[in-house]
N, C-alpha and C positions, 0 to 999 in steps of 0.2 A: 644489629650493627651494619653500618653502611660503608662500603668501599667502592669508590667510583674511579674510573680512569678516563683520561682525556688526551687523545693523541692529536691535538690540533697543532698545526704548524703555522708560524708567522710567515706570510708571503713577502713582507718587507722587513729587513733587519734595520732597526733604528738604534744608533749608538749616540748617547749624549755624554760629553766629557764635562765634568764639573771642575771649575777653577775658582780660586778665591776672588771675590769681588771687592775692589777697593773704592771705587767711586761709581755711583749709579744713581744720580739724583735728578728729580724733576720738580723740586720746589726750593724755596729759600730756607736756609738753615737758621738764620738769626731770628725769625719771627715766632718760633715755637717756644713757649714757656711751660715749665713743669713745676707743679707744687706738690710736695709730700707733707700731709697733715698741715696744710696752710703755709708751709715755708718753701720759698723758691729753691730749686736745685741749682747748685753752682756747677756749670759745665765748663771746666777749665781747659780740658784737652780737646774735646770735640763737641759739636753742637748737635741737637736733634735735627733730623733731616727727613724729608719725604722721599720715599722710594716707591715708584709705581702706585702712588696714592696711599701708601701705608706709612704712618709716622713711626720712624725708628729713633730710638734713644740710646745714648751711651749707657751700657749696662751698669758699669761700676759706679758711676755717679748716682744713678737712681737707686740701686740696691743699697749702697752705703748710706744714702739719705734716709732709707727706710730702716736702717739698723742692721743690715746683713753684712756678713764677712765674705769677701770675695777673694778667691784664689785662682791662679792661672797655671795650667799645665801646658807648657810650651811643646813638649814632645807629642802630645795628642791634640794640641790646639783646642783645649777644653777649658771651659770656665766652670768653677764650682762655687756656688753661693750658699751660705749657711745662715739661717734665720730662725730666731727663737721668739715665741710669743704664745701666751695663753697656755703654758705647760706643754707646748708642742714645738717640735723642731722640724724645719723643712730644709732638706738638702737638695739644691737645684743644680742640675748639670746640663750643659749644652756645648756642642762642638761647632766651630766655625764652618760655615758652608752647609750645615745640616738643619733641616726644619724641625728636628725632634728635640724635645726637652724631657729629661727624666726628673720627676719629683718624688722624693722619698719623705714621707711624713711619719713621725713617731710621736707617741704621747708619753705621759708620766707613768703609764702602766707597762711601758716597753712594747706596746703594740706598734708594729711598723707596717706601712703600706707603701708600695711604689707604683707610680703612674707614669705613663708616657703620653706626651701631648704633641700634636703636630701643628706647627705654625704655618701660616700661608706665605710667609717670607722668612727664609733662613737667617740665622745669625751671621753677621758680616763684619769684616774689619775695614774701618775707614779711618785713615790718619792715625793708625796705631790703636784705635779704640774699638771695642766690640759693641756692635749695635744690634738690638732686637726690637720687635714690635712693641710700641708703647703699652698696648693693652696687656700683652703677656708679661711685661715687666712688673706690672702692679698685681694682676690677678693671680699670678703664680705664687706670690707670697701673701695672698689673702687681702689685697687692697682693691677696693672698687675704683674704677677709672671713669672719670667724667670728662668729656671733651667739649670745650667751647669753641666751635668752629669759627665763629665770627671774629673772636679775638685770638685764635690759635693758642688756647690755654688748656693744659691738662691738669686735673686735680686728682691726686691719689690719696685715698683715705682708707685706713684699715677697717675691715669688717670681720672676717673669719677665715682661718686657714682651710678648714674642712668644708664649710657650708657655702662659700662663695661660688656661684656658678662660673664656669670657665667659658670664655668666648670661643676658644679653639677646642676641637675634639680631643678627649682625654680618656684613656682606659687603664685599667689595672695591669700591672706587670709582676710576674714572679721571676726574679733574676735581674740582670743588667741589660738594658737595651743596646749597650755598646758591643755586645756579643752577637748582634744581628746586623745584617747589611741594610743599607738604605732601601733597596728594593724589597727585601723581606718585610721591613717595617711598613713600606707602602702597601704591600699585599695585605698585611694585618689590618691596617686602617680601612682599606677598600672592602675587606670582608665584613667588618663591623658596620660600615656604612650600608652595605648591601643588606645585611640582616635587619638593620633599622628600617630601611625602605620597604622591606618585605613584611614589616609588622612584628618582627621578633622582638620581644620585650627586653631580654637581658643581653647586654654586650658580652663578648668573650674576653677573658683575661689572656694576655700573652704569657705563655709559659716558655721561658728561654731554654730550659733543659729539654723540653719537648721539641723545641725548634732544632736543637742539636741532633736529636734522633731523626727528625724530618730531613735534615741536611744529609745525614748518612743514607737515608732512603733515596733522596734525590740523586746522590752520587751513585747509588747502586743501580737505579734504573737507567742512568746515563751510561754506566759501565756495560750493562747488558742491552742497551738501546731498546728498552721496552717500557711500557707503562702498566705492567702487570702488578697487582697488589701482593701476590705471594711470590716471594723471592727465593731462589735456590740457596742464597747465602744468608739472608735474614729471616727466612721463614714467613709465617703469616704476620700481618700487622699487629695482632694481639701479642704474639710471641716476641716480636721485635720490641714492643714497648715494655713487656714484662722483663725481658733480658736486660733492658737498659735501666731498670729500676723505677719505671714510671708506674705509679699507682692509679688505677682507674676502675670505675664501675662499668663504663661502656665507652666505646670509641668509634670513630669513623675516619675515613681517609679519602682525600682527593689527590689525583696525580695529573701532571701535564708536562708537555715539552714544547720547545720552540718559542717560548716567550722570554723577552729580556726584561720587561717592566712589570712591577708588582700589580699595578692597577689593570694592566692588560690581561694578565693571567686570570685575575678575578672576573674580568669581563667575559673571558672564554668559559670559565666555569658557570657563569650566570646564564650563558646561552644554552647550556646543557641541563635539561630538567632534572636529571638524576643528581648531578653535581650541585645544582642550586638547592635541591631538597636537603642535601647533606649540610650545606652552608647554613641554611635557615632553621635547622633543627633546634627547637626551643630548649631542649634539656642540656645541650652541650654547654660546658662552663669554661673550658680552657682550650687554647689553640696553640699549635706550634707550626712554624712555616720555615721550610728549607729550600734553598736555591743552589743548584750546582750546574754550571755550564748550560743554562737555559732549561734545565730539567727541574721541576717543582714537585714538592711533596707537602701536603697540608694535612696535619693531624689534629683531630678533635677528640676531646675526652670529657666525660663526666668524672670529675676528680673524686678521689677518696683516699683515706689512709688504709694501707693494707691491714694493719692491726685492727683498726676500728671496724672495717668492713667484715673482717673475719669474726670479730666479736658479735656483730649483729647477726650474721648468718649462722653462727654457732647457737645463738639464742633462739633463732627461728627453728633450727633443727631440734633443739631441746623441746620446744613447745609442740612441734609436729609429732615428735616421738610419743610424748605423753598423750596427746589428743588421739592418736591412732589407737593407743591402748584403751583410752576411755571409751572410744566408739565401739570397741569390741567387748567391753565389759557387759556382764549379763545381769548384775544386780545393782540396786541403789547403793548398797554398802561398798561394793567394789568401785563404783564410779566416784563416790565420795573419797575413798582412800587414795585413788589415783589422782583425783583433783587436788587434794591436800598435798600430795607428794610433788605434783607439778608446781604448785604455788611456792612450796618451800625451796624447790630446786631453782626456780626463777629468782626468788629472793636472794638466795646464796650467790647466784650467778651475778646479779646486779650489784650486790655488795662488793664482789671481787672487781667488777668492771669500774665501779665508782672510785676505786682506789687511785685511778689515774684520771684526773679531772679533764685533761685535754681529750682523752679517748672517750670519756663519757659524753662530752659535747658532740663529738663527731658521731658517736653511737646514736645520740638523740636525732641528729640531723639526718643520718642515713635511714633511721626508722621512719621519720616523717616523709622523706623522699620516696622510699619504697612503698610505704603504706598508701600515701596519697596518689602515687602514680597509678595504683590499681583502681582508685576511686575516680580520679579525674585524669585519664591518660592524655598527655599532651597539653594540659591546661594549667601547668604550674611552672614557675621559674625559680632558680636559685638567685639570690641577690646578696650583695654586701654594700651597706650604705656608708656614707661619709663619716658618721660618728662611731665607726668601728663596731657596728653591730652586724649580724648576719642572719640569714634565714631564708624563708620561701614565701612566694606569693602565689595564690590560687585564683584562677580566672573562671568565670561563667559568662558566656556570651561576650568575651573580650573585656570584661570588667573585673578588676580586682575585688574579690568578695571576702578574702581572708588572707591575713599576713601572719605568718609564724615567725617570731622574732626572738633571737637569742641575744640578750644584753650581756656582752662579754665582760664588762667591768663589774657587773653586779651578779653574774651567774643566775639570771632569772629568765625563764622561758615565758613568752607572752604571745597570746593570740589577739589580733586586732581584727574585728569582724565589721565589715562595712554595712551600711544600712540595707543594701540589697542582699547581703549575705544573711543578715539577721532574719529577714523575711523569706529565706529560702530553706525549706525543711531539709534538703539534701546537704546543704552546707552546715547547718547546725547539727545534723546527724553525724557528719564527718568529724566535727569538733568533739562531740561526745564519744565517738568511736575511738579517736586518738587518745583522749584523756583516759578512758576506761581501759583500753587495751595496753597503752604504754605504761600507765601508772598502776595497772591492775586494780582499779577502784570499782567499788559498787557505788553507783551514783543515782539512787532512786528518786532524789529530789531535784535533780539537775534542771529539768524542764521548768519546774516551778521557781527555782532560784533564778533562772534567766528572766522569767516574767517579772519577778520581783525587782531585778536590776533595771528593767526597762520602764519601770513606772515613773521615774523622775530623772531628768537630766542631772548630770554631776553627782549621781548617787554612787555610793561605794560601800561594800561590805565583804565579808569573807565567809566561806563555808569549809567545813572539814569533812572529808570523805575518807573513811578507813584510815584516819590518821594523817592524811595529806591535805594541807591547807591550800585553798584556791581563792584568789581574790577576784571579785566581780566589780567592774566599774563601767558605768554608762556615761559617756560624755560626747557632746556635739554630734550625736547620731551614731557613734561608734561604740561597740561593746568590747571591753578589754577583759581578758581572762589571764591571770598571772599565777605561776606556781614555781 
């Protein structure tokens, strides 16, 4: 676990006051035409406009032309747009003067994900209409945006809510971004940008509840005028998170004081090798960021469910206990008796764990995470992709050789082995170890079965090991194993 402190002071205090922008144009408004699915958008209240080279469009006119419902919250100066397509629902929220957009996407299985996106030009009010960047207006609801600069024409055509790449940086959020300050969000984006530039594969998820704890820590170090990790009031960082009900497998912390802006405090951490090492740690999955009177706390965690993590470690303890007895056994009969007792105990334990499917999934993921971390320390990442799957990716020489994927809708575990992984005996040995140890299978024909699968592209067959059916598929150079 890594805890770093940074006592850097800003020599110059810069304060920027944000005020609503009503008119700030550098181009003609009447020359821009927008088409949605081939039909021109009628801009009755306000026209598209160019602001500092960025084409801004009236949000309501474009969103309603796409089929979205638009609501206005005057108290918070916030727009909410709701859009339904392809059995998915997008709820989009943005606040006037803020560059941040919150996108919440849900599907027919009630799986929900929330993302935060940072625009290069904030939402603005001009002549009573809310304007946002043209590209964001389309892409945020799943439409590709094509721009004809010669004729000043934009064409928006729907492609996909989940799979369409976004032009503006976007990351997953747990909670509501409106519980974070602008500078805290700036620090979050700057942190992920720094990780990306450092070669870290997986971006961090913003955990708003973790940020609330970070803000408490920031207030604590402000109150005591210190940047010490262990607090007389909050205790150690681990104790602080545990008391707050935050579940984690591992954690790290950065502290700083004297910075007013989120990007500047991340620059300060970047200049410190120890803080930078914490930021770019590959295995961290979530981050919380808190600011209080120019004092900052940045919390990193590898997330886990307390119940699921306890299930896994209790299972490990059960195995270790039997293995210790087996090692001390003096006769073959004794070894067999203890081995059979271990296998029965594990079977009973897994049956009990499987009663809760959500815990079973996390139990599987924690097993893979813990097991593989011992095989390939520092060469794996947790990921969650856009079609609501989750899993891990393993790297050898900075190349993905193996993806372990959990198909949430189908409850299927899948290994996708890259060509370089297929030809790597360590990777294939890892796959066999995971399958045999997690599923407690005897797999004497596994190596030959892999060779059989590799004989022809687009081949598919299944094998049954100790009653467990595993599918083999070889396609486009990749080997897939599913169970």
